[in-house]
N, C-alpha and C positions, 0 to 999 in steps of 0.2 A: 629747635623745631625740623619736622620732619619735612621732608621736599618729596617732590613726584616728579619722577622721569616721563614724560608725557607722552614718549615715543613709544611706550611699554617694553624697554629694555630688563628695568628692573623691579618696578613697583606697581602694583596696580590701583586706580583710581576709585575709590567705592562708590558704586551708584544705587539707587533707588529709584522706583520707577512704580509711581500711585497713579493705579487705575480708577475708575468707576463709572458708571452711567451719570448723565446731566443730572445735577441736583442732588448727588450722593455724598456732598461734602467735601470733595477732596480740597476748595480753596479753604474751608473751613480747618481741616487738618494743617494743612502747609502753613497757616497763618500762625496757629499756635502752636507747631513745632520752630518755625521761625523765631520768634518769641521766648524763646526759652533760650537761657544765658548761654547753655554750655553749645549748643546747635549754632547759635548767632555768632560765637567767636569764632566757632569751626567754619563757618561760613566767610567770613572775613578772612581766614587765613586760607581757604582755598582761593577764594577769589585774588588775592595776593599771588598765589603761587601761578595761576593762569596768566595773569599779568606778567609776571617776570618771565615766564616759559613763552610768552607771545614776543615781547621785546629780545628774547634772546640772551 
């Protein structure tokens, strides 16, 4: 499993920003993406990595 060094010394954490006007469908897009199996698994791994990094 890939791990991230969150202090920025070796790898970068990929980040995307979703912007738009009120009512433009941002929440709809996010809900759709989160329901996709591949992204859902990735989010779980990211959450675990962040929790591990936070506890040291």
